[in-house]
mmCIF file of the N, C-alpha and C atoms, coordinates in Angstrom:
data_MODEL
# 
_entry.id   MODEL 
# 
loop_
_atom_site.group_PDB 
_atom_site.id 
_atom_site.type_symbol 
_atom_site.label_atom_id 
_atom_site.label_alt_id 
_atom_site.label_comp_id 
_atom_site.label_asym_id 
_atom_site.label_entity_id 
_atom_site.label_seq_id 
_atom_site.pdbx_PDB_ins_code 
_atom_site.Cartn_x 
_atom_site.Cartn_y 
_atom_site.Cartn_z 
_atom_site.occupancy 
_atom_site.B_iso_or_equiv 
_atom_site.pdbx_formal_charge 
_atom_site.auth_seq_id 
_atom_site.auth_comp_id 
_atom_site.auth_asym_id 
_atom_site.auth_atom_id 
_atom_site.pdbx_PDB_model_num 
ATOM 1   N N  . GLU A 1 1  ? 0.841  -1.186 0.000   1.00 0.00 ? 1  GLU A N  1 
ATOM 2   C CA . GLU A 1 1  ? 0.000  0.000  0.000   1.00 0.00 ? 1  GLU A CA 1 
ATOM 3   C C  . GLU A 1 1  ? 0.882  1.243  0.000   1.00 0.00 ? 1  GLU A C  1 
ATOM 4   N N  . LYS A 1 2  ? 0.459  2.224  -0.751  1.00 0.00 ? 2  LYS A N  1 
ATOM 5   C CA . LYS A 1 2  ? 1.195  3.479  -0.838  1.00 0.00 ? 2  LYS A CA 1 
ATOM 6   C C  . LYS A 1 2  ? 1.058  4.242  0.480   1.00 0.00 ? 2  LYS A C  1 
ATOM 7   N N  . GLN A 1 3  ? 2.188  4.683  0.990   1.00 0.00 ? 3  GLN A N  1 
ATOM 8   C CA . GLN A 1 3  ? 2.170  5.427  2.235   1.00 0.00 ? 3  GLN A CA 1 
ATOM 9   C C  . GLN A 1 3  ? 1.603  6.820  1.992   1.00 0.00 ? 3  GLN A C  1 
ATOM 10  N N  . LYS A 1 4  ? 0.720  7.268  2.889   1.00 0.00 ? 4  LYS A N  1 
ATOM 11  C CA . LYS A 1 4  ? 0.123  8.599  2.762   1.00 0.00 ? 4  LYS A CA 1 
ATOM 12  C C  . LYS A 1 4  ? 1.175  9.660  3.048   1.00 0.00 ? 4  LYS A C  1 
ATOM 13  N N  . GLU A 1 5  ? 1.231  10.666 2.203   1.00 0.00 ? 5  GLU A N  1 
ATOM 14  C CA . GLU A 1 5  ? 2.162  11.769 2.378   1.00 0.00 ? 5  GLU A CA 1 
ATOM 15  C C  . GLU A 1 5  ? 1.372  13.023 2.686   1.00 0.00 ? 5  GLU A C  1 
ATOM 16  N N  . ASN A 1 6  ? 2.073  14.052 3.133   1.00 0.00 ? 6  ASN A N  1 
ATOM 17  C CA . ASN A 1 6  ? 1.443  15.327 3.399   1.00 0.00 ? 6  ASN A CA 1 
ATOM 18  C C  . ASN A 1 6  ? 0.964  15.904 2.062   1.00 0.00 ? 6  ASN A C  1 
ATOM 19  N N  . PRO A 1 7  ? -0.351 16.033 1.864   1.00 0.00 ? 7  PRO A N  1 
ATOM 20  C CA . PRO A 1 7  ? -0.873 16.475 0.564   1.00 0.00 ? 7  PRO A CA 1 
ATOM 21  C C  . PRO A 1 7  ? -0.371 17.847 0.126   1.00 0.00 ? 7  PRO A C  1 
ATOM 22  N N  . SER A 1 8  ? -0.203 18.787 1.057   1.00 0.00 ? 8  SER A N  1 
ATOM 23  C CA . SER A 1 8  ? 0.226  20.121 0.665   1.00 0.00 ? 8  SER A CA 1 
ATOM 24  C C  . SER A 1 8  ? 1.674  20.105 0.179   1.00 0.00 ? 8  SER A C  1 
ATOM 25  N N  . ILE A 1 9  ? 2.536  19.312 0.813   1.00 0.00 ? 9  ILE A N  1 
ATOM 26  C CA . ILE A 1 9  ? 3.925  19.207 0.374   1.00 0.00 ? 9  ILE A CA 1 
ATOM 27  C C  . ILE A 1 9  ? 3.981  18.509 -0.975  1.00 0.00 ? 9  ILE A C  1 
ATOM 28  N N  . THR A 1 10 ? 3.261  17.410 -1.112  1.00 0.00 ? 10 THR A N  1 
ATOM 29  C CA . THR A 1 10 ? 3.249  16.648 -2.355  1.00 0.00 ? 10 THR A CA 1 
ATOM 30  C C  . THR A 1 10 ? 2.707  17.495 -3.495  1.00 0.00 ? 10 THR A C  1 
ATOM 31  N N  . LYS A 1 11 ? 1.630  18.236 -3.245  1.00 0.00 ? 11 LYS A N  1 
ATOM 32  C CA . LYS A 1 11 ? 1.040  19.071 -4.286  1.00 0.00 ? 11 LYS A CA 1 
ATOM 33  C C  . LYS A 1 11 ? 1.997  20.177 -4.707  1.00 0.00 ? 11 LYS A C  1 
ATOM 34  N N  . GLY A 1 12 ? 2.668  20.803 -3.740  1.00 0.00 ? 12 GLY A N  1 
ATOM 35  C CA . GLY A 1 12 ? 3.637  21.846 -4.057  1.00 0.00 ? 12 GLY A CA 1 
ATOM 36  C C  . GLY A 1 12 ? 4.801  21.309 -4.868  1.00 0.00 ? 12 GLY A C  1 
ATOM 37  N N  . PHE A 1 13 ? 5.293  20.132 -4.500  1.00 0.00 ? 13 PHE A N  1 
ATOM 38  C CA . PHE A 1 13 ? 6.379  19.494 -5.235  1.00 0.00 ? 13 PHE A CA 1 
ATOM 39  C C  . PHE A 1 13 ? 5.939  19.163 -6.649  1.00 0.00 ? 13 PHE A C  1 
ATOM 40  N N  . SER A 1 14 ? 4.727  18.637 -6.795  1.00 0.00 ? 14 SER A N  1 
ATOM 41  C CA . SER A 1 14 ? 4.214  18.277 -8.117  1.00 0.00 ? 14 SER A CA 1 
ATOM 42  C C  . SER A 1 14 ? 4.063  19.502 -9.002  1.00 0.00 ? 14 SER A C  1 
ATOM 43  N N  . GLN A 1 15 ? 3.600  20.605 -8.424  1.00 0.00 ? 15 GLN A N  1 
ATOM 44  C CA . GLN A 1 15 ? 3.443  21.824 -9.215  1.00 0.00 ? 15 GLN A CA 1 
ATOM 45  C C  . GLN A 1 15 ? 4.797  22.364 -9.661  1.00 0.00 ? 15 GLN A C  1 
ATOM 46  N N  . LYS A 1 16 ? 5.807  22.313 -8.785  1.00 0.00 ? 16 LYS A N  1 
ATOM 47  C CA . LYS A 1 16 ? 7.150  22.762 -9.152  1.00 0.00 ? 16 LYS A CA 1 
ATOM 48  C C  . LYS A 1 16 ? 7.716  21.851 -10.232 1.00 0.00 ? 16 LYS A C  1 
ATOM 49  N N  . SER A 1 17 ? 7.528  20.553 -10.082 1.00 0.00 ? 17 SER A N  1 
ATOM 50  C CA . SER A 1 17 ? 8.010  19.602 -11.079 1.00 0.00 ? 17 SER A CA 1 
ATOM 51  C C  . SER A 1 17 ? 7.303  19.816 -12.409 1.00 0.00 ? 17 SER A C  1 
ATOM 52  N N  . ASP A 1 18 ? 6.023  20.134 -12.342 1.00 0.00 ? 18 ASP A N  1 
ATOM 53  C CA . ASP A 1 18 ? 5.242  20.420 -13.551 1.00 0.00 ? 18 ASP A CA 1 
ATOM 54  C C  . ASP A 1 18 ? 5.829  21.621 -14.279 1.00 0.00 ? 18 ASP A C  1 
ATOM 55  N N  . GLN A 1 19 ? 6.146  22.667 -13.553 1.00 0.00 ? 19 GLN A N  1 
ATOM 56  C CA . GLN A 1 19 ? 6.746  23.857 -14.161 1.00 0.00 ? 19 GLN A CA 1 
ATOM 57  C C  . GLN A 1 19 ? 8.112  23.529 -14.754 1.00 0.00 ? 19 GLN A C  1 
ATOM 58  N N  . ASP A 1 20 ? 8.890  22.704 -14.047 1.00 0.00 ? 20 ASP A N  1 
ATOM 59  C CA . ASP A 1 20 ? 10.205 22.305 -14.554 1.00 0.00 ? 20 ASP A CA 1 
ATOM 60  C C  . ASP A 1 20 ? 10.072 21.526 -15.861 1.00 0.00 ? 20 ASP A C  1 
ATOM 61  N N  . CYS A 1 21 ? 9.091  20.636 -15.944 1.00 0.00 ? 21 CYS A N  1 
ATOM 62  C CA . CYS A 1 21 ? 8.874  19.859 -17.169 1.00 0.00 ? 21 CYS A CA 1 
ATOM 63  C C  . CYS A 1 21 ? 8.462  20.765 -18.323 1.00 0.00 ? 21 CYS A C  1 
ATOM 64  N N  . GLN A 1 22 ? 7.566  21.676 -18.047 1.00 0.00 ? 22 GLN A N  1 
ATOM 65  C CA . GLN A 1 22 ? 7.133  22.596 -19.091 1.00 0.00 ? 22 GLN A CA 1 
ATOM 66  C C  . GLN A 1 22 ? 8.300  23.439 -19.587 1.00 0.00 ? 22 GLN A C  1 
ATOM 67  N N  . GLN A 1 23 ? 9.170  23.869 -18.673 1.00 0.00 ? 23 GLN A N  1 
ATOM 68  C CA . GLN A 1 23 ? 10.345 24.648 -19.068 1.00 0.00 ? 23 GLN A CA 1 
ATOM 69  C C  . GLN A 1 23 ? 11.294 23.798 -19.902 1.00 0.00 ? 23 GLN A C  1 
ATOM 70  N N  . ALA A 1 24 ? 11.476 22.537 -19.521 1.00 0.00 ? 24 ALA A N  1 
ATOM 71  C CA . ALA A 1 24 ? 12.355 21.636 -20.286 1.00 0.00 ? 24 ALA A CA 1 
ATOM 72  C C  . ALA A 1 24 ? 11.815 21.416 -21.698 1.00 0.00 ? 24 ALA A C  1 
ATOM 73  N N  . ILE A 1 25 ? 10.499 21.270 -21.817 1.00 0.00 ? 25 ILE A N  1 
ATOM 74  C CA . ILE A 1 25 ? 9.882  21.104 -23.137 1.00 0.00 ? 25 ILE A CA 1 
ATOM 75  C C  . ILE A 1 25 ? 10.093 22.365 -23.975 1.00 0.00 ? 25 ILE A C  1 
ATOM 76  N N  . ASN A 1 26 ? 9.877  23.531 -23.364 1.00 0.00 ? 26 ASN A N  1 
ATOM 77  C CA . ASN A 1 26 ? 10.081 24.798 -24.088 1.00 0.00 ? 26 ASN A CA 1 
ATOM 78  C C  . ASN A 1 26 ? 11.534 24.973 -24.509 1.00 0.00 ? 26 ASN A C  1 
ATOM 79  N N  . ASP A 1 27 ? 12.468 24.650 -23.615 1.00 0.00 ? 27 ASP A N  1 
ATOM 80  C CA . ASP A 1 27 ? 13.888 24.776 -23.941 1.00 0.00 ? 27 ASP A CA 1 
ATOM 81  C C  . ASP A 1 27 ? 14.264 23.865 -25.103 1.00 0.00 ? 27 ASP A C  1 
ATOM 82  N N  . ALA A 1 28 ? 13.782 22.625 -25.061 1.00 0.00 ? 28 ALA A N  1 
ATOM 83  C CA . ALA A 1 28 ? 14.086 21.682 -26.143 1.00 0.00 ? 28 ALA A CA 1 
ATOM 84  C C  . ALA A 1 28 ? 13.490 22.174 -27.460 1.00 0.00 ? 28 ALA A C  1 
ATOM 85  N N  . TRP A 1 29 ? 12.279 22.692 -27.410 1.00 0.00 ? 29 TRP A N  1 
ATOM 86  C CA . TRP A 1 29 ? 11.627 23.194 -28.627 1.00 0.00 ? 29 TRP A CA 1 
ATOM 87  C C  . TRP A 1 29 ? 12.405 24.369 -29.221 1.00 0.00 ? 29 TRP A C  1 
ATOM 88  N N  . LEU A 1 30 ? 12.822 25.289 -28.362 1.00 0.00 ? 30 LEU A N  1 
ATOM 89  C CA . LEU A 1 30 ? 13.601 26.433 -28.850 1.00 0.00 ? 30 LEU A CA 1 
ATOM 90  C C  . LEU A 1 30 ? 14.942 25.985 -29.429 1.00 0.00 ? 30 LEU A C  1 
ATOM 91  N N  . GLY A 1 31 ? 15.593 25.036 -28.764 1.00 0.00 ? 31 GLY A N  1 
ATOM 92  C CA . GLY A 1 31 ? 16.851 24.516 -29.270 1.00 0.00 ? 31 GLY A CA 1 
ATOM 93  C C  . GLY A 1 31 ? 16.671 23.845 -30.618 1.00 0.00 ? 31 GLY A C  1 
ATOM 94  N N  . LEU A 1 32 ? 15.586 23.103 -30.741 1.00 0.00 ? 32 LEU A N  1 
ATOM 95  C CA . LEU A 1 32 ? 15.289 22.408 -31.994 1.00 0.00 ? 32 LEU A CA 1 
ATOM 96  C C  . LEU A 1 32 ? 15.058 23.391 -33.133 1.00 0.00 ? 32 LEU A C  1 
ATOM 97  N N  . GLN A 1 33 ? 14.409 24.482 -32.842 1.00 0.00 ? 33 GLN A N  1 
ATOM 98  C CA . GLN A 1 33 ? 14.133 25.488 -33.861 1.00 0.00 ? 33 GLN A CA 1 
ATOM 99  C C  . GLN A 1 33 ? 15.376 26.261 -34.292 1.00 0.00 ? 33 GLN A C  1 
ATOM 100 N N  . ASN A 1 34 ? 16.400 26.265 -33.434 1.00 0.00 ? 34 ASN A N  1 
ATOM 101 C CA . ASN A 1 34 ? 17.564 27.112 -33.696 1.00 0.00 ? 34 ASN A CA 1 
ATOM 102 C C  . ASN A 1 34 ? 18.828 26.343 -34.060 1.00 0.00 ? 34 ASN A C  1 
ATOM 103 N N  . THR A 1 35 ? 18.687 25.112 -34.538 1.00 0.00 ? 35 THR A N  1 
ATOM 104 C CA . THR A 1 35 ? 19.889 24.369 -34.930 1.00 0.00 ? 35 THR A CA 1 
ATOM 105 C C  . THR A 1 35 ? 19.670 23.635 -36.247 1.00 0.00 ? 35 THR A C  1 
ATOM 106 N N  . ASN A 1 36 ? 20.768 23.399 -36.919 1.00 0.00 ? 36 ASN A N  1 
ATOM 107 C CA . ASN A 1 36 ? 20.755 22.605 -38.144 1.00 0.00 ? 36 ASN A CA 1 
ATOM 108 C C  . ASN A 1 36 ? 21.663 21.383 -38.004 1.00 0.00 ? 36 ASN A C  1 
ATOM 109 N N  . GLU A 1 37 ? 22.340 21.271 -36.868 1.00 0.00 ? 37 GLU A N  1 
ATOM 110 C CA . GLU A 1 37 ? 23.266 20.164 -36.626 1.00 0.00 ? 37 GLU A CA 1 
ATOM 111 C C  . GLU A 1 37 ? 22.482 18.886 -36.339 1.00 0.00 ? 37 GLU A C  1 
ATOM 112 N N  . PRO A 1 38 ? 22.710 17.822 -37.105 1.00 0.00 ? 38 PRO A N  1 
ATOM 113 C CA . PRO A 1 38 ? 21.966 16.570 -36.900 1.00 0.00 ? 38 PRO A CA 1 
ATOM 114 C C  . PRO A 1 38 ? 22.081 16.002 -35.481 1.00 0.00 ? 38 PRO A C  1 
ATOM 115 N N  . ASP A 1 39 ? 23.285 16.080 -34.890 1.00 0.00 ? 39 ASP A N  1 
ATOM 116 C CA . ASP A 1 39 ? 23.450 15.558 -33.528 1.00 0.00 ? 39 ASP A CA 1 
ATOM 117 C C  . ASP A 1 39 ? 22.656 16.367 -32.511 1.00 0.00 ? 39 ASP A C  1 
ATOM 118 N N  . LEU A 1 40 ? 22.628 17.672 -32.694 1.00 0.00 ? 40 LEU A N  1 
ATOM 119 C CA . LEU A 1 40 ? 21.858 18.511 -31.773 1.00 0.00 ? 40 LEU A CA 1 
ATOM 120 C C  . LEU A 1 40 ? 20.361 18.327 -31.973 1.00 0.00 ? 40 LEU A C  1 
ATOM 121 N N  . ILE A 1 41 ? 19.948 18.120 -33.208 1.00 0.00 ? 41 ILE A N  1 
ATOM 122 C CA . ILE A 1 41 ? 18.526 17.846 -33.471 1.00 0.00 ? 41 ILE A CA 1 
ATOM 123 C C  . ILE A 1 41 ? 18.106 16.586 -32.729 1.00 0.00 ? 41 ILE A C  1 
ATOM 124 N N  . ASP A 1 42 ? 18.927 15.536 -32.824 1.00 0.00 ? 42 ASP A N  1 
ATOM 125 C CA . ASP A 1 42 ? 18.626 14.293 -32.093 1.00 0.00 ? 42 ASP A CA 1 
ATOM 126 C C  . ASP A 1 42 ? 18.563 14.540 -30.594 1.00 0.00 ? 42 ASP A C  1 
ATOM 127 N N  . ARG A 1 43 ? 19.484 15.331 -30.086 1.00 0.00 ? 43 ARG A N  1 
ATOM 128 C CA . ARG A 1 43 ? 19.520 15.613 -28.657 1.00 0.00 ? 43 ARG A CA 1 
ATOM 129 C C  . ARG A 1 43 ? 18.258 16.348 -28.201 1.00 0.00 ? 43 ARG A C  1 
ATOM 130 N N  . TYR A 1 44 ? 17.839 17.362 -28.944 1.00 0.00 ? 44 TYR A N  1 
ATOM 131 C CA . TYR A 1 44 ? 16.659 18.126 -28.565 1.00 0.00 ? 44 TYR A CA 1 
ATOM 132 C C  . TYR A 1 44 ? 15.390 17.275 -28.659 1.00 0.00 ? 44 TYR A C  1 
ATOM 133 N N  . ILE A 1 45 ? 15.325 16.407 -29.640 1.00 0.00 ? 45 ILE A N  1 
ATOM 134 C CA . ILE A 1 45 ? 14.174 15.500 -29.737 1.00 0.00 ? 45 ILE A CA 1 
ATOM 135 C C  . ILE A 1 45 ? 14.150 14.563 -28.535 1.00 0.00 ? 45 ILE A C  1 
ATOM 136 N N  . TYR A 1 46 ? 15.317 14.030 -28.174 1.00 0.00 ? 46 TYR A N  1 
ATOM 137 C CA . TYR A 1 46 ? 15.415 13.162 -27.002 1.00 0.00 ? 46 TYR A CA 1 
ATOM 138 C C  . TYR A 1 46 ? 14.988 13.919 -25.742 1.00 0.00 ? 46 TYR A C  1 
ATOM 139 N N  . ASP A 1 47 ? 15.492 15.147 -25.561 1.00 0.00 ? 47 ASP A N  1 
ATOM 140 C CA . ASP A 1 47 ? 15.133 15.960 -24.394 1.00 0.00 ? 47 ASP A CA 1 
ATOM 141 C C  . ASP A 1 47 ? 13.634 16.224 -24.336 1.00 0.00 ? 47 ASP A C  1 
ATOM 142 N N  . MET A 1 48 ? 13.047 16.525 -25.489 1.00 0.00 ? 48 MET A N  1 
ATOM 143 C CA . MET A 1 48 ? 11.611 16.809 -25.532 1.00 0.00 ? 48 MET A CA 1 
ATOM 144 C C  . MET A 1 48 ? 10.791 15.569 -25.177 1.00 0.00 ? 48 MET A C  1 
ATOM 145 N N  . ASN A 1 49 ? 11.187 14.420 -25.715 1.00 0.00 ? 49 ASN A N  1 
ATOM 146 C CA . ASN A 1 49 ? 10.478 13.182 -25.404 1.00 0.00 ? 49 ASN A CA 1 
ATOM 147 C C  . ASN A 1 49 ? 10.601 12.835 -23.925 1.00 0.00 ? 49 ASN A C  1 
ATOM 148 N N  . ALA A 1 50 ? 11.789 13.003 -23.357 1.00 0.00 ? 50 ALA A N  1 
ATOM 149 C CA . ALA A 1 50 ? 11.989 12.709 -21.936 1.00 0.00 ? 50 ALA A CA 1 
ATOM 150 C C  . ALA A 1 50 ? 11.142 13.631 -21.067 1.00 0.00 ? 50 ALA A C  1 
ATOM 151 N N  . ALA A 1 51 ? 11.103 14.899 -21.398 1.00 0.00 ? 51 ALA A N  1 
ATOM 152 C CA . ALA A 1 51 ? 10.296 15.851 -20.629 1.00 0.00 ? 51 ALA A CA 1 
ATOM 153 C C  . ALA A 1 51 ? 8.809  15.527 -20.751 1.00 0.00 ? 51 ALA A C  1 
ATOM 154 N N  . ASN A 1 52 ? 8.366  15.100 -21.926 1.00 0.00 ? 52 ASN A N  1 
ATOM 155 C CA . ASN A 1 52 ? 6.965  14.722 -22.107 1.00 0.00 ? 52 ASN A CA 1 
ATOM 156 C C  . ASN A 1 52 ? 6.600  13.504 -21.273 1.00 0.00 ? 52 ASN A C  1 
ATOM 157 N N  . VAL A 1 53 ? 7.503  12.542 -21.172 1.00 0.00 ? 53 VAL A N  1 
ATOM 158 C CA . VAL A 1 53 ? 7.249  11.358 -20.336 1.00 0.00 ? 53 VAL A CA 1 
ATOM 159 C C  . VAL A 1 53 ? 7.135  11.779 -18.874 1.00 0.00 ? 53 VAL A C  1 
ATOM 160 N N  . ARG A 1 54 ? 8.055  12.636 -18.413 1.00 0.00 ? 54 ARG A N  1 
ATOM 161 C CA . ARG A 1 54 ? 7.986  13.118 -17.029 1.00 0.00 ? 54 ARG A CA 1 
ATOM 162 C C  . ARG A 1 54 ? 6.690  13.892 -16.796 1.00 0.00 ? 54 ARG A C  1 
ATOM 163 N N  . TYR A 1 55 ? 6.292  14.698 -17.763 1.00 0.00 ? 55 TYR A N  1 
ATOM 164 C CA . TYR A 1 55 ? 5.088  15.509 -17.630 1.00 0.00 ? 55 TYR A CA 1 
ATOM 165 C C  . TYR A 1 55 ? 3.837  14.628 -17.520 1.00 0.00 ? 55 TYR A C  1 
ATOM 166 N N  . ARG A 1 56 ? 3.751  13.607 -18.369 1.00 0.00 ? 56 ARG A N  1 
ATOM 167 C CA . ARG A 1 56 ? 2.602  12.693 -18.294 1.00 0.00 ? 56 ARG A CA 1 
ATOM 168 C C  . ARG A 1 56 ? 2.562  11.973 -16.955 1.00 0.00 ? 56 ARG A C  1 
ATOM 169 N N  . PHE A 1 57 ? 3.728  11.560 -16.454 1.00 0.00 ? 57 PHE A N  1 
ATOM 170 C CA . PHE A 1 57 ? 3.799  10.909 -15.153 1.00 0.00 ? 57 PHE A CA 1 
ATOM 171 C C  . PHE A 1 57 ? 3.303  11.846 -14.054 1.00 0.00 ? 57 PHE A C  1 
ATOM 172 N N  . LEU A 1 58 ? 3.758  13.099 -14.080 1.00 0.00 ? 58 LEU A N  1 
ATOM 173 C CA . LEU A 1 58 ? 3.327  14.059 -13.065 1.00 0.00 ? 58 LEU A CA 1 
ATOM 174 C C  . LEU A 1 58 ? 1.836  14.335 -13.139 1.00 0.00 ? 58 LEU A C  1 
ATOM 175 N N  . LEU A 1 59 ? 1.290  14.424 -14.343 1.00 0.00 ? 59 LEU A N  1 
ATOM 176 C CA . LEU A 1 59 ? -0.162 14.626 -14.473 1.00 0.00 ? 59 LEU A CA 1 
ATOM 177 C C  . LEU A 1 59 ? -0.924 13.477 -13.838 1.00 0.00 ? 59 LEU A C  1 
ATOM 178 N N  . LYS A 1 60 ? -0.451 12.264 -14.070 1.00 0.00 ? 60 LYS A N  1 
ATOM 179 C CA . LYS A 1 60 ? -1.073 11.097 -13.467 1.00 0.00 ? 60 LYS A CA 1 
ATOM 180 C C  . LYS A 1 60 ? -1.005 11.169 -11.936 1.00 0.00 ? 60 LYS A C  1 
ATOM 181 N N  . GLU A 1 61 ? 0.161  11.538 -11.429 1.00 0.00 ? 61 GLU A N  1 
ATOM 182 C CA . GLU A 1 61 ? 0.330  11.658 -9.971  1.00 0.00 ? 61 GLU A CA 1 
ATOM 183 C C  . GLU A 1 61 ? -0.563 12.757 -9.402  1.00 0.00 ? 61 GLU A C  1 
ATOM 184 N N  . MET A 1 62 ? -0.663 13.880 -10.094 1.00 0.00 ? 62 MET A N  1 
ATOM 185 C CA . MET A 1 62 ? -1.490 14.995 -9.593  1.00 0.00 ? 62 MET A CA 1 
ATOM 186 C C  . MET A 1 62 ? -2.967 14.625 -9.594  1.00 0.00 ? 62 MET A C  1 
ATOM 187 N N  . ARG A 1 63 ? -3.390 13.827 -10.582 1.00 0.00 ? 63 ARG A N  1 
ATOM 188 C CA . ARG A 1 63 ? -4.790 13.390 -10.618 1.00 0.00 ? 63 ARG A CA 1 
ATOM 189 C C  . ARG A 1 63 ? -5.120 12.515 -9.418  1.00 0.00 ? 63 ARG A C  1 
ATOM 190 N N  . GLU A 1 64 ? -4.129 11.749 -8.956  1.00 0.00 ? 64 GLU A N  1 
ATOM 191 C CA . GLU A 1 64 ? -4.349 10.856 -7.824  1.00 0.00 ? 64 GLU A CA 1 
ATOM 192 C C  . GLU A 1 64 ? -4.408 11.582 -6.495  1.00 0.00 ? 64 GLU A C  1 
ATOM 193 N N  . LEU A 1 65 ? -3.933 12.839 -6.470  1.00 0.00 ? 65 LEU A N  1 
ATOM 194 C CA . LEU A 1 65 ? -3.996 13.627 -5.227  1.00 0.00 ? 65 LEU A CA 1 
ATOM 195 C C  . LEU A 1 65 ? -5.406 14.014 -4.979  1.00 0.00 ? 65 LEU A C  1 
# 
């Protein structure tokens, strides 16, 4: 069974993490728009996908609160 945590602390952490994910997605998008280097394009796509996975996970966690 999942141990109950302090909802206000958990919610605050989730909101901060949510903002961090959104910033990571924006940073990757801007980087992708401003490069022509194939290696950097791959890197920004990887960063964007990773941030999207974290974001979906956080949304799921926030719904459970």
